[in-house]
C-alpha positions as CSV (number, residue, x, y, z in Angstrom):
1,X,101.6,-22.0,76.7
2,X,101.3,-25.7,77.5
3,X,103.7,-27.0,80.3
4,X,106.7,-28.9,79.0
5,X,106.4,-27.5,75.5
6,X,108.7,-25.1,73.7
7,X,107.5,-21.5,73.3
8,X,105.2,-21.3,70.3
9,X,104.6,-25.0,70.0
10,X,101.2,-24.9,71.7
11,X,100.1,-22.1,69.5
12,X,101.1,-24.0,66.4
13,X,99.3,-27.1,67.6
14,X,96.2,-25.0,68.3
15,X,96.4,-23.5,64.8
16,X,96.7,-27.0,63.3
17,X,93.6,-28.2,65.1
18,X,91.6,-25.3,63.7
19,X,93.0,-25.8,60.2
20,X,91.9,-29.5,60.2
21,X,88.6,-29.1,62.0
22,X,85.6,-30.5,60.2
23,X,83.5,-27.6,61.5
24,X,83.9,-24.2,60.0
25,X,85.7,-21.8,62.3
26,X,85.3,-18.1,61.8
27,X,86.7,-15.0,63.6
28,X,84.7,-11.8,63.7
29,X,85.2,-8.3,64.7
30,X,82.7,-6.5,67.0
31,X,80.7,-5.3,64.0
32,X,80.6,-8.8,62.4
33,X,83.4,-8.4,59.9
34,X,85.1,-11.7,59.1
35,X,88.8,-11.6,59.7
36,X,89.5,-15.3,59.4
37,X,87.9,-18.6,58.3
38,X,89.2,-22.1,58.5
39,X,89.7,-24.2,55.3
40,X,86.6,-26.3,56.0
41,X,84.5,-23.2,55.3
42,X,84.8,-23.8,51.6
43,X,83.5,-27.3,51.9
44,X,80.5,-26.1,53.9
45,X,79.7,-22.7,52.2
46,X,81.3,-23.0,48.8
47,X,83.3,-19.9,49.4
48,X,87.1,-19.9,49.8
49,X,88.5,-18.2,52.9
50,X,89.9,-15.5,50.7
51,X,86.4,-14.7,49.4
52,X,84.9,-14.5,52.9
53,X,87.5,-12.5,54.7
54,X,86.5,-8.8,54.7
55,X,82.8,-9.5,54.3
56,X,80.1,-9.3,57.1
57,X,79.0,-12.7,58.5
58,X,75.4,-11.5,58.8
59,X,75.4,-11.0,55.0
60,X,75.5,-14.7,54.6
61,X,72.7,-15.5,57.1
62,X,69.0,-15.1,56.5
63,X,67.9,-11.9,58.2
64,X,65.2,-13.4,60.4
65,X,67.6,-16.1,61.7
66,X,70.3,-13.5,62.6
67,X,67.7,-11.5,64.5
68,X,67.2,-14.4,66.8
69,X,70.9,-14.4,67.9
70,X,71.5,-12.4,71.1
71,X,74.2,-10.5,69.3
72,X,74.2,-7.2,71.2
73,X,73.8,-8.9,74.5
74,X,76.8,-11.1,73.8
75,X,79.0,-8.1,73.1
76,X,78.6,-7.0,76.7
77,X,79.4,-10.5,78.2
78,X,83.1,-11.3,77.8
79,X,83.7,-15.1,77.7
80,X,80.0,-15.9,77.2
81,X,78.6,-17.8,74.2
82,X,75.3,-18.5,72.4
83,X,74.2,-21.5,70.5
84,X,71.8,-21.1,67.6
85,X,70.5,-22.6,64.3
86,X,70.4,-20.5,61.1
87,X,70.2,-20.7,57.4
88,X,73.3,-19.7,55.4
89,X,73.4,-18.9,51.7
90,X,75.7,-21.2,49.9
91,X,77.8,-19.9,47.0
92,X,75.5,-21.8,44.6
93,X,72.6,-19.8,45.8
94,X,70.9,-22.5,47.9
95,X,70.1,-22.0,51.6
96,X,71.7,-24.5,53.9
97,X,70.7,-25.3,57.5
98,X,73.5,-24.7,60.0
99,X,74.1,-25.3,63.7
100,X,76.7,-23.2,65.5
101,X,78.0,-21.4,68.5
102,X,79.3,-17.8,68.9
103,X,81.7,-17.0,71.8
104,X,82.8,-13.6,72.9
105,X,86.6,-13.6,73.1
106,X,87.0,-9.9,72.3
107,X,88.8,-9.2,75.6
108,X,91.2,-12.1,75.1
109,X,94.6,-10.6,74.4
110,X,95.6,-13.5,72.1
111,X,92.4,-13.8,70.0
112,X,90.5,-10.5,70.4
113,X,87.6,-11.7,68.3
114,X,84.2,-13.2,68.3
115,X,84.8,-16.9,67.6
116,X,82.1,-18.8,65.6
117,X,82.0,-22.4,64.8
118,X,79.2,-24.1,62.7
119,X,78.4,-27.2,60.8
120,X,76.0,-28.1,58.0
121,X,72.9,-30.0,59.4
122,X,70.7,-29.8,56.3
123,X,70.4,-33.5,55.7
124,X,69.8,-34.2,59.4
125,X,67.0,-31.6,59.4
126,X,65.4,-33.1,56.3
127,X,65.4,-36.5,58.1
128,X,64.0,-35.0,61.3
129,X,61.3,-33.1,59.4
130,X,60.3,-36.3,57.5
131,X,60.2,-38.2,60.8
132,X,58.0,-35.5,62.3
133,X,55.7,-35.5,59.3
134,X,55.5,-39.3,59.4
135,X,54.8,-39.2,63.1
136,X,52.1,-36.6,62.6
137,X,50.5,-38.6,59.8
138,X,50.7,-41.7,62.0
139,X,49.1,-39.8,64.9
140,X,46.3,-38.6,62.6
141,X,45.7,-42.1,61.3
142,X,45.7,-43.5,64.9
143,X,43.3,-40.9,66.2
144,X,40.9,-41.3,63.2
145,X,41.0,-45.1,63.3
146,X,37.7,-46.8,64.1
147,X,39.6,-49.5,66.0
148,X,41.0,-48.8,69.4
149,X,44.8,-48.5,69.5
150,X,46.9,-48.4,72.7
151,X,50.4,-48.8,74.1
152,X,51.2,-50.2,77.5
153,X,54.4,-51.1,79.3
154,X,55.2,-54.7,80.1
155,X,53.3,-54.3,83.4
156,X,50.2,-53.3,81.5
157,X,50.2,-49.6,82.4
158,X,48.7,-47.5,79.6
159,X,51.3,-45.3,77.9
160,X,49.0,-43.9,75.1
161,X,45.5,-44.5,73.8
162,X,43.5,-43.2,70.9
163,X,40.0,-41.8,71.1
164,X,38.5,-45.1,69.9
165,X,39.8,-46.8,73.1
166,X,38.2,-44.0,75.2
167,X,34.9,-44.5,73.4
168,X,35.0,-48.3,73.9
169,X,36.0,-48.1,77.6
170,X,34.0,-45.0,78.6
171,X,37.1,-43.5,80.2
172,X,38.7,-40.2,79.2
173,X,42.2,-40.1,77.8
174,X,43.7,-38.8,81.0
175,X,41.8,-41.3,83.1
176,X,43.2,-44.2,81.0
177,X,46.8,-43.0,81.4
178,X,46.4,-43.6,85.2
179,X,45.1,-47.2,84.7
180,X,46.4,-50.6,84.0
181,X,44.9,-52.9,81.3
182,X,43.9,-55.2,84.2
183,X,41.5,-52.5,85.4
184,X,39.5,-53.1,82.2
185,X,39.4,-56.8,82.7
186,X,37.2,-59.1,84.8
187,X,39.0,-60.6,87.7
188,X,38.4,-64.2,86.4
189,X,40.1,-63.2,83.1
190,X,43.2,-61.6,84.5
191,X,45.2,-64.8,84.8
192,X,44.6,-65.5,81.1
193,X,45.6,-61.8,80.4
194,X,48.9,-62.2,82.1
195,X,49.6,-65.5,80.4
196,X,49.1,-63.7,77.1
197,X,51.5,-61.0,78.1
198,X,54.2,-63.7,78.7
199,X,53.6,-65.0,75.2
200,X,53.9,-61.5,73.8
201,X,57.3,-61.1,75.4
202,X,58.6,-64.0,73.3
203,X,57.9,-61.9,70.2
204,X,54.8,-63.6,69.0
205,X,51.7,-61.8,67.8
206,X,48.7,-62.7,70.0
207,X,45.1,-62.6,68.8
208,X,42.3,-63.2,71.3
209,X,38.8,-62.3,72.3
210,X,38.5,-60.1,75.3
211,X,35.6,-59.0,77.5
212,X,36.3,-55.4,78.2
213,X,35.0,-54.0,81.5
214,X,33.8,-50.4,80.8
215,X,33.8,-47.5,83.3
216,X,30.1,-48.1,84.1
217,X,30.7,-51.7,84.8
218,X,29.2,-53.1,81.7
219,X,31.0,-55.6,79.5
220,X,31.6,-55.6,75.7
221,X,33.0,-58.3,73.5
222,X,36.1,-57.3,71.7
223,X,38.8,-58.8,69.5
224,X,42.3,-57.9,70.6
225,X,45.5,-58.2,68.5
226,X,48.7,-57.5,70.5
227,X,52.5,-57.4,69.7
228,X,55.7,-56.3,71.3
229,X,57.3,-53.3,69.7
230,X,61.0,-52.7,69.3
231,X,60.9,-49.9,71.9
232,X,59.8,-52.4,74.5
233,X,56.2,-51.3,74.7
234,X,53.2,-53.6,74.0
235,X,50.8,-52.4,71.3
236,X,47.2,-53.5,71.2
237,X,44.5,-53.1,68.6
238,X,41.0,-53.7,69.9
239,X,37.7,-53.9,68.0
240,X,34.1,-54.1,69.2
241,X,32.7,-57.4,68.0
242,X,29.4,-57.2,69.9
243,X,27.3,-56.9,66.7
244,X,29.2,-59.7,65.0
245,X,28.6,-61.9,68.0
246,X,24.9,-61.1,67.9
247,X,24.8,-61.9,64.2
248,X,26.5,-65.2,64.9
249,X,23.9,-66.0,67.6
250,X,21.1,-65.2,65.1
251,X,22.8,-67.4,62.5
252,X,22.9,-70.2,65.1
253,X,19.2,-69.8,65.7
254,X,18.6,-69.9,62.0
255,X,20.7,-73.1,61.7
256,X,18.4,-74.7,64.4
257,X,15.4,-73.6,62.4
258,X,16.8,-75.0,59.2
259,X,17.7,-78.3,60.9
260,X,14.2,-78.7,62.2
261,X,12.1,-77.2,59.3
262,X,14.1,-78.7,56.4
263,X,15.9,-81.8,57.6
264,X,13.0,-83.4,59.5
265,X,10.5,-83.2,56.6
266,X,13.1,-84.5,54.2
267,X,13.8,-87.5,56.5
268,X,10.0,-88.2,56.8
269,X,9.6,-88.0,53.0
270,X,12.5,-90.5,52.5
271,X,10.8,-92.8,55.0
272,X,7.5,-92.7,53.3
273,X,9.1,-93.3,49.9
274,X,10.9,-96.4,51.3
275,X,7.6,-97.7,52.7
276,X,5.9,-97.2,49.4
277,X,8.7,-99.1,47.6
278,X,8.5,-101.9,50.1
279,X,4.7,-102.0,49.7
280,X,5.0,-102.4,46.0
281,X,7.3,-105.3,46.4
282,X,4.8,-107.1,48.7
283,X,1.9,-106.9,46.2
284,X,0.8,-110.3,44.7
285,X,2.4,-111.2,41.4
286,X,-0.8,-112.4,39.6
287,X,-1.9,-109.1,38.1
288,X,-2.6,-108.1,34.5
289,X,-0.1,-106.6,32.1
290,X,-1.8,-103.2,32.3
291,X,-1.3,-103.2,36.1
292,X,2.3,-104.5,35.7
293,X,3.0,-101.5,33.5
294,X,1.5,-99.1,36.0
295,X,3.4,-100.7,38.9
296,X,6.8,-100.6,37.0
297,X,6.2,-96.9,36.1
298,X,5.3,-96.2,39.8
299,X,8.5,-98.0,41.0
300,X,10.5,-95.9,38.6
301,X,9.0,-92.6,39.8
302,X,9.5,-93.6,43.4
303,X,13.1,-94.4,42.7
304,X,13.6,-91.0,41.0
305,X,11.8,-89.2,43.9
306,X,14.0,-91.0,46.4
307,X,17.0,-89.9,44.4
308,X,15.9,-86.3,44.3
309,X,15.2,-86.3,48.1
310,X,18.6,-87.6,48.7
311,X,20.1,-84.8,46.6
312,X,18.1,-82.2,48.5
313,X,19.1,-83.7,51.8
314,X,22.8,-83.5,50.8
315,X,22.4,-79.9,49.7
316,X,20.9,-79.0,53.0
317,X,23.7,-80.8,54.8
318,X,26.3,-78.8,52.8
319,X,24.6,-75.5,53.7
320,X,24.5,-76.4,57.3
321,X,28.2,-77.4,57.2
322,X,29.3,-74.1,55.7
323,X,27.2,-72.1,58.1
324,X,28.7,-74.0,61.1
325,X,32.1,-73.1,59.8
326,X,31.3,-69.5,59.4
327,X,30.0,-69.2,63.0
328,X,33.0,-71.2,64.3
329,X,30.8,-74.1,65.5
330,X,32.9,-76.5,63.5
331,X,35.1,-78.7,65.6
332,X,37.4,-81.6,64.9
333,X,37.5,-84.9,66.8
334,X,41.1,-85.8,66.3
335,X,42.5,-89.3,66.9
336,X,45.5,-91.4,65.7
337,X,44.6,-93.2,62.5
338,X,46.3,-95.2,59.8
339,X,45.8,-93.2,56.6
340,X,46.5,-96.4,54.5
341,X,43.4,-98.0,56.0
342,X,41.2,-94.9,55.5
343,X,42.1,-94.4,51.9
344,X,41.7,-98.1,51.0
345,X,38.3,-98.4,52.7
346,X,36.9,-95.2,51.0
347,X,38.1,-96.4,47.6
348,X,36.6,-99.8,48.1
349,X,33.2,-98.4,49.2
350,X,33.1,-96.1,46.2
351,X,34.0,-98.9,43.9
352,X,31.0,-100.9,45.3
353,X,28.7,-97.9,44.8
354,X,29.9,-97.2,41.2
355,X,30.3,-100.8,40.4
356,X,30.4,-100.1,36.6
357,X,33.5,-97.9,37.0
358,X,37.1,-98.9,37.1
359,X,39.3,-97.9,40.1
360,X,43.1,-98.1,40.3
361,X,44.7,-98.0,43.8
362,X,48.3,-96.6,44.2
363,X,49.5,-97.2,47.8
364,X,52.9,-97.0,49.5
365,X,54.8,-100.1,50.4
366,X,54.7,-99.2,54.1
367,X,51.7,-100.6,55.9
368,X,51.5,-97.7,58.4
369,X,51.0,-94.0,57.6
370,X,50.2,-92.5,61.0
371,X,48.1,-89.3,61.1
372,X,46.2,-87.4,63.7
373,X,42.8,-86.7,62.1
374,X,39.1,-86.5,62.4
375,X,38.6,-89.7,60.4
376,X,35.0,-88.9,59.3
377,X,36.0,-85.5,58.0
378,X,38.9,-86.9,56.0
379,X,36.7,-89.6,54.6
380,X,34.2,-86.8,53.6
381,X,37.0,-85.0,51.7
382,X,38.1,-88.1,49.8
383,X,34.5,-89.0,49.0
384,X,34.0,-85.5,47.6
385,X,37.1,-85.9,45.4
386,X,36.0,-89.2,44.1
387,X,32.4,-88.1,43.5
388,X,33.7,-85.2,41.4
389,X,36.1,-87.5,39.5
390,X,33.2,-89.9,38.7
391,X,30.9,-87.1,37.7
392,X,33.3,-85.2,35.4
393,X,35.1,-88.1,33.6
394,X,34.0,-90.6,30.9
395,X,32.3,-93.8,32.2
396,X,34.8,-96.0,30.5
397,X,37.8,-94.3,32.0
398,X,39.6,-95.3,35.2
399,X,39.8,-93.3,38.4
400,X,43.2,-93.5,40.3
401,X,43.3,-93.1,44.0
402,X,46.8,-92.8,45.6
403,X,48.7,-92.2,48.8
404,X,52.3,-91.1,48.9
405,X,54.7,-90.2,51.8
406,X,57.5,-87.8,51.6
407,X,59.6,-86.8,54.7
408,X,57.0,-85.8,57.3
409,X,54.0,-85.3,54.9
410,X,51.4,-87.6,53.6
411,X,49.7,-86.8,50.3
412,X,46.4,-88.3,49.0
413,X,45.4,-87.8,45.4
414,X,42.5,-88.6,43.1
415,X,43.2,-88.5,39.3
416,X,40.6,-88.6,36.6
417,X,40.7,-88.6,32.8
418,X,38.0,-85.9,32.4
419,X,38.1,-82.7,30.2
420,X,40.5,-80.9,32.6
421,X,40.3,-77.4,34.0
422,X,41.4,-74.1,32.7
423,X,43.8,-71.9,34.7
424,X,40.9,-69.6,35.6
425,X,38.8,-72.6,36.8
426,X,41.8,-73.9,38.9
427,X,42.1,-70.5,40.6
428,X,38.4,-70.4,41.6
429,X,37.5,-74.0,42.1
430,X,37.9,-73.8,46.0
431,X,35.6,-70.8,46.3
432,X,32.1,-71.1,47.8
433,X,29.3,-71.7,45.3
434,X,31.8,-71.9,42.4
435,X,30.8,-74.6,39.8
436,X,32.5,-75.7,36.6
437,X,30.1,-75.0,33.7
438,X,30.0,-78.4,32.1
439,X,30.1,-81.9,33.4
440,X,30.0,-85.2,31.6
441,X,27.9,-87.4,33.9
442,X,26.3,-84.8,36.2
443,X,22.7,-85.2,34.9
444,X,20.3,-83.9,37.5
445,X,22.7,-84.3,40.5
446,X,24.1,-80.8,40.4
447,X,25.3,-79.4,43.7
448,X,25.8,-75.9,45.2
449,X,29.5,-75.7,44.5
450,X,30.3,-76.1,48.2
451,X,32.0,-79.5,48.3
452,X,35.6,-78.4,47.5
453,X,35.2,-75.3,49.7
454,X,34.3,-77.5,52.6
455,X,37.1,-79.9,51.8
456,X,39.6,-77.0,51.8
457,X,38.4,-75.8,55.3
458,X,38.6,-79.4,56.7
459,X,42.2,-80.0,55.4
460,X,43.4,-76.5,56.5
461,X,42.0,-77.2,60.0
462,X,44.2,-80.3,60.0
463,X,47.2,-78.2,59.3
464,X,47.3,-79.3,55.7
465,X,46.9,-78.0,52.1
466,X,44.8,-78.8,49.1
467,X,45.6,-78.4,45.5
468,X,44.7,-79.4,41.9
469,X,46.9,-80.1,38.9
470,X,45.1,-80.1,35.5
471,X,45.4,-79.5,31.8
472,X,42.7,-79.2,29.3
473,X,42.1,-82.5,27.6
474,X,44.3,-84.4,30.1
475,X,42.2,-84.8,33.2
476,X,42.7,-83.4,36.7
477,X,44.4,-84.5,39.9
478,X,43.0,-83.2,43.1
479,X,45.2,-83.7,46.2
480,X,45.5,-82.9,49.8
481,X,48.5,-83.1,52.1
482,X,48.9,-83.2,55.9
483,X,51.6,-83.8,58.5
484,X,52.4,-87.3,59.7
485,X,51.8,-88.1,63.4
486,X,54.8,-89.0,65.5
487,X,53.1,-92.1,67.0
488,X,52.1,-95.1,64.9
489,X,48.4,-95.5,64.4
490,X,46.3,-98.7,64.9
491,X,45.0,-100.1,61.6
């Protein structure tokens, strides 16, 4: 009886609590016979209390689960209890996962029963098993990954590593768990390592190259991608790039060879051709018509040879440019410029070269469009656009060169009146070595299909974008856009 309550009131309240409990409450005799079940039993098992009273509790439980319960020991321990999980057969025939307790109150004069309470945990168990399966699959994937994968705390202490990290570092799994990532880093690189950690703690993903110091003291070049996980640990994915670096070094050596073995002879040939042309111009004019015919034919052949050498020289330069980009030897020399001046000068120069073609210039009213660019590279992109426009459009059609400004972005475009591009051609036009099948004025000046690829790389390195708008029979508009600079540029 509860102090301050009328006799019987506490018992009624206790009975009300049982009646409204979300867990199933069951009273059992010593042999397991059910003498009482709470109303919630029907929601959990499908059986009404009336259906269960008078049956044995162990008839509802899977035999092997019931055997795990210390049933007989509990009978000899008044007031003690056991907790266990079991499978119970639902009225619909399915087996449900349960979690419960069984308390020995047989000696209690008021209750005189074994008191059981249990709840359905089927859905929770399904989720837990799925999580375990996912975790196991993740563990298998991590262990079988060719890249090293590791976890550290924010101080850099290793929490977990896969076997690939062990193979890269030369340490065993247990050895690494006693070490800090700084132990695998040269002393001169540790300050940069800690700066990177500070960046990671802001939530950014960090990609860097890292000289890993192995157990034997040797160094290997690796590529490291790191990020902060939701649990507060730092995850790193590390890959050995020693072979890639060796390949890049060999490619650089090849570039040096190409530069010497191809560019130098071509330059010499161009020089000899210019000398030959000058020599012809210095010949006396009093020669016969037969000699005049021969000299004119010779001049024509020298001019064609000079043109072909120029084309070959340009192709070699394109190959060298692409190779430099692939081995990351391509750098920009950025400075503040006025894009109005750059566009106008390039258009004027190309007009002078293609003097028989018509150019239209569309410029903004503002005199200054400040940008931070490598001026020579941007000129290269615009010249490439104009060269293609001249090559692929009718000689009697105009080429439009324009510059527009919208918000914080400058946009340069070149519009031609050529045959246009199919959707498939537009999707592939920026790829290496891709060439449109037909051209109107190309003649013998075909390229390698590298110009637009190089242009795309240059503009993207400026933080910009390239694009093309075209319809068959309505020409094409090639454009590039880049951010404006905050400071005005000098003209």
